[in-house]
C-alpha positions as CSV (number, residue, x, y, z in Angstrom):
1,M,33.9,154.7,166.4
2,Q,37.0,152.6,167.3
3,F,34.8,149.4,167.4
4,S,33.9,149.9,163.8
5,K,37.6,150.2,162.8
6,L,38.3,146.9,164.6
7,I,35.5,145.2,162.7
8,A,36.9,146.6,159.4
9,I,40.4,145.3,160.0
10,L,39.4,141.9,161.5
11,P,39.2,140.0,158.2
12,A,42.8,141.1,157.5
13,L,44.0,139.9,160.9
14,L,42.5,136.5,160.3
15,A,43.9,136.1,156.8
16,V,46.5,133.4,157.6
17,P,47.7,131.0,155.0
18,V,45.9,127.6,155.5
19,F,47.2,124.2,154.6
20,G,45.1,121.1,153.9
21,Q,47.1,118.1,155.0
22,L,50.4,117.6,153.3
23,D,52.8,114.7,153.8
24,V,56.5,115.2,152.6
25,Y,58.7,112.2,151.9
26,A,62.4,112.2,150.8
27,H,63.8,109.4,148.6
28,P,67.4,108.5,147.8
29,C,66.5,107.7,144.2
30,S,65.3,110.1,141.5
31,D,61.8,108.8,140.9
32,C,60.3,108.1,144.4
33,K,60.2,104.3,143.5
34,C,62.7,103.4,146.3
35,N,62.1,103.4,150.0
36,G,62.0,106.8,151.4
37,A,61.8,108.6,154.7
38,F,58.8,110.5,156.0
39,L,59.9,114.1,156.8
40,H,56.9,116.1,158.0
41,Q,53.1,116.3,158.0
42,F,51.9,119.8,157.5
43,K,48.5,120.6,159.1
44,N,46.3,123.7,159.5
45,G,48.2,126.2,161.7
46,D,51.7,125.1,160.8
47,D,54.1,128.0,159.8
48,P,54.4,127.8,156.0
49,N,57.6,129.8,156.1
50,H,59.4,127.6,158.6
51,C,62.7,126.0,157.2
52,Y,63.0,122.3,157.8
53,N,66.5,120.7,157.8
54,I,66.5,117.2,156.2
55,N,68.3,114.9,158.6
56,V,67.4,111.5,157.3
57,G,70.8,109.9,157.0
58,F,71.1,110.3,153.2
59,G,71.0,113.1,150.7
60,P,67.5,112.8,149.1
61,Y,67.3,113.0,145.4
62,S,63.5,113.1,145.0
63,V,60.7,114.4,147.0
64,G,57.2,112.9,147.3
65,L,54.3,115.1,148.2
66,K,51.0,113.7,149.2
67,G,48.0,116.0,149.8
68,G,46.4,118.4,147.4
69,D,47.3,120.7,144.6
70,S,47.2,124.0,146.5
71,V,50.6,123.5,148.1
72,S,54.1,123.8,146.8
73,C,57.5,123.3,148.4
74,Q,60.9,124.9,147.8
75,M,63.8,122.3,148.2
76,Y,67.3,123.7,148.9
77,H,70.7,122.3,148.4
78,S,71.9,123.8,151.7
79,S,70.7,122.9,155.2
80,D,69.4,126.3,156.0
81,C,66.9,127.2,153.1
82,S,69.3,129.4,151.3
83,G,71.1,129.3,148.0
84,L,70.4,126.9,145.2
85,Q,66.7,125.8,145.2
86,Q,64.1,124.0,143.3
87,S,60.3,124.4,143.5
88,V,58.2,121.2,143.6
89,G,54.4,120.7,143.9
90,I,51.4,118.5,143.0
91,K,49.8,118.8,139.6
92,K,46.3,120.3,139.5
93,G,43.7,117.7,140.2
94,Q,46.2,115.2,141.7
95,S,46.8,114.1,145.3
96,Y,50.4,112.9,145.0
97,G,53.5,114.2,143.2
98,C,57.1,113.1,142.8
99,T,59.8,115.3,141.7
100,G,63.4,114.3,141.0
101,T,66.1,116.8,141.8
102,Q,67.8,119.2,139.3
103,I,70.1,120.6,142.0
104,G,71.8,117.5,143.5
105,S,70.6,116.3,146.9
106,F,68.3,118.3,149.1
107,G,69.4,119.6,152.5
108,S,66.4,121.6,153.6
109,Y,62.8,122.6,152.6
110,K,59.8,124.9,153.3
111,C,56.3,124.5,152.0
112,T,53.8,127.3,151.2
113,T,50.2,127.4,150.0
114,G,50.0,127.7,146.2
115,K,47.0,129.9,146.2
């Protein structure tokens, strides 16, 4: 009896958000056409709710995402993923996206699956 309950809840226990690979870049210009800094490469198993502080020596004004369209990121003006934020992502069917800031420079970010 207890074994059948375990089998019934097993799919729910295994339902963890899954990333494809996602590379995140920060740029000191508003259109990603200037040299930027590589921030992080998300892979399967990474915590999608972890807050990353941007410590690249400049306040980035655009973010470049390279991966797939099932991922989005929230960029925050603060260094602790709180307060003023802007969502960025990759357009459906594309593998790269660049988004200029509407909130000033970014101080932190976190990325989640878009599905």
